[in-house]
C-alpha positions in Angstrom: -3.2 10.8 32.1 -2.5 14.4 31.2 -3.7 15.9 27.9 -1.3 18.4 26.4 -1.6 20.6 23.4 1.3 18.7 21.7 -0.5 15.4 22.3 -3.7 16.7 20.7 -1.8 18.0 17.7 0.1 14.7 17.2 -3.2 12.7 17.4 -4.9 15.0 15.0 -2.0 14.7 12.5 -2.0 10.9 12.7 -5.8 10.7 12.2 -5.6 13.1 9.3 -2.8 11.2 7.6 -4.7 7.9 8.1 -7.8 9.4 6.6 -6.0 10.9 3.7 -4.3 7.7 2.5 -7.3 6.0 0.9 -8.5 9.3 -0.7 -5.1 10.1 -2.2 -4.5 6.5 -3.2 -7.8 6.2 -5.0 -7.1 9.3 -7.1 -3.6 8.0 -8.1 -4.6 4.4 -8.9 -6.9 4.9 -11.9 -6.6 1.9 -14.2 -3.6 0.3 -12.5 -3.6 -3.2 -10.9 -4.0 -2.8 -7.1 -2.2 -4.9 -4.5 -3.2 -4.7 -0.8 -3.4 -6.7 2.4 -6.8 -6.8 4.0 -5.3 -7.8 7.4 -4.0 -4.2 7.7 -6.6 -1.5 8.1 -4.9 1.1 6.0 -4.0 -1.3 3.2 -7.6 -2.7 3.2 -9.0 0.8 2.8 -6.5 1.4 0.0 -7.6 -1.7 -1.9 -11.3 -1.2 -1.2 -12.0 -4.9 -1.8 -10.9 -4.7 -5.4 -7.5 -5.9 -6.7 -5.1 -8.5 -5.4 -5.4 -9.2 -1.6 -2.2 -10.7 -0.2 -4.3 -12.0 2.7 -5.9 -14.4 0.3 -3.1 -15.1 -2.2 0.5 -16.1 -1.9 3.1 -13.8 -3.4 3.7 -16.2 -6.3 -0.1 -16.3 -7.0 -0.3 -12.6 -6.8 2.6 -12.3 -9.3 0.9 -14.7 -11.7 -2.3 -12.6 -11.4 -0.2 -9.5 -12.3 1.2 -11.0 -15.5 0.8 -8.6 -18.3 0.0 -5.6 -16.1 1.5 -2.3 -17.4 1.1 -0.5 -14.1 0.8 -1.8 -10.5 0.0 0.2 -7.3 0.3 -1.1 -3.8 0.2 -0.5 -0.1 1.8 -3.4 1.7 4.4 -4.3 4.3 8.0 -3.9 3.5 8.6 -7.6 3.2 5.8 -8.1 0.7 7.0 -5.1 -1.3 10.6 -6.4 -1.6 9.5 -9.8 -2.9 6.9 -8.3 -5.3 9.3 -5.7 -6.6 11.8 -8.4 -7.6 9.1 -10.5 -9.3 7.7 -7.6 -11.2 11.1 -6.4 -12.2 11.6 -9.8 -13.9 8.4 -9.1 -15.7 9.8 -5.8 -17.1 8.2 -3.3 -14.6 10.3 -0.6 -12.9 9.7 1.2 -9.6 8.2 4.6 -10.2 7.4 5.6 -6.6 8.0 4.3 -3.0 6.9 6.0 0.2 6.8 4.9 3.8 3.5 5.8 5.4 2.5 5.7 9.1 0.1 2.9 10.0 -1.4 3.8 13.4 -4.6 1.8 12.9 -2.9 -1.5 12.2 -0.1 -0.9 14.7 2.8 -1.1 12.2 5.8 1.2 12.2 4.9 1.9 8.6 3.6 0.5 5.4 5.1 1.1 1.9 3.0 2.8 -0.7 4.6 1.9 -4.0 4.1 2.1 -7.8 5.6 0.1 -10.6 5.2 0.7 -14.3 6.5 -0.6 -17.7 9.2 1.5 -19.2 
C-alpha cells in the first residue's frame, strides 16, 4: 500500500470532522431534547448517553417521549429522520436545520444532523 500526500490529507480531514461533530453538537443543543442512535459511533457521541436513544426505543415511543418539546436536536440515519420529522410536524414543530455529515466511524455514507423547533 502506498501512502500519498492526498491520502494523508483526506484521512486528516475525515478524522477532524468526526472529532468536531460532538463538540459542535454539544454547543448547539443547550436545553433542547436530543435524539440519537447509540448503535452509530458518531450519533452515540452526539447523544452522550442523555436523551432519546433510538436503539432502545421505537420511533413511536420516541415521538411520545418528545410530546411537548419546544425544540428537538438529532443526529440519526436518514430513514429515522424522515419518520420523526413527519411525527414532530404533526406536533407543531418545524424543521430549522438539516445537514448531512460524514460518518466514517460507523461506516455509513452519512448521517443527518437536524433541528426542529416550535414556530
